[in-house]
C-alpha positions, 0 to 999 in steps of 0.5 A, spaced: 456 913 454 456 916 447 451 917 442 448 911 440 446 909 448 439 911 449 437 914 455 430 917 458 433 924 459 425 926 461 425 920 466 432 923 469 429 930 469 423 928 473 426 923 478 432 929 479 426 935 479 423 930 485 429 929 489 432 936 489 425 938 491 425 933 497 432 936 499 429 943 498 423 941 503 428 939 509 430 943 515 436 941 515 443 944 514 445 938 510 440 938 505 442 945 504 449 944 504 447 938 499 443 943 494 449 947 494 454 941 491 449 940 487 448 947 484 455 947 483 455 940 480 450 942 474 453 948 473 459 944 471 455 940 467 452 945 463 459 947 461 461 940 459 454 938 455 455 945 452 462 943 449 460 936 447 454 940 444 458 945 440 463 940 438 458 936 435 454 941 432 455 949 433 455 954 439 450 958 435 445 951 436 447 952 443 446 959 444 439 958 441 437 953 445 440 957 451 436 963 449 443 967 448 448 969 443 453 965 440 458 969 443 455 970 450 455 962 450 462 961 447 464 966 453 460 962 458 462 954 457 468 954 452 473 954 457 474 948 462 
């Protein structure tokens, strides 16, 4: 998706939160395993998003949003 395409970020966030809550409330090993896999995917996605933001802005901007220092943001998310 390129920057000219519009997505409903708030809507996607709300839907994801709802679905994660659904999984968390299921007393089932498969649901727990799914949450663990999603946790890993979210970590990967955070890195990808941080790198994309930095490429189009700066690591200082990424750090400000993440509530950390520029150096800490770069160390955490710059490597692929």
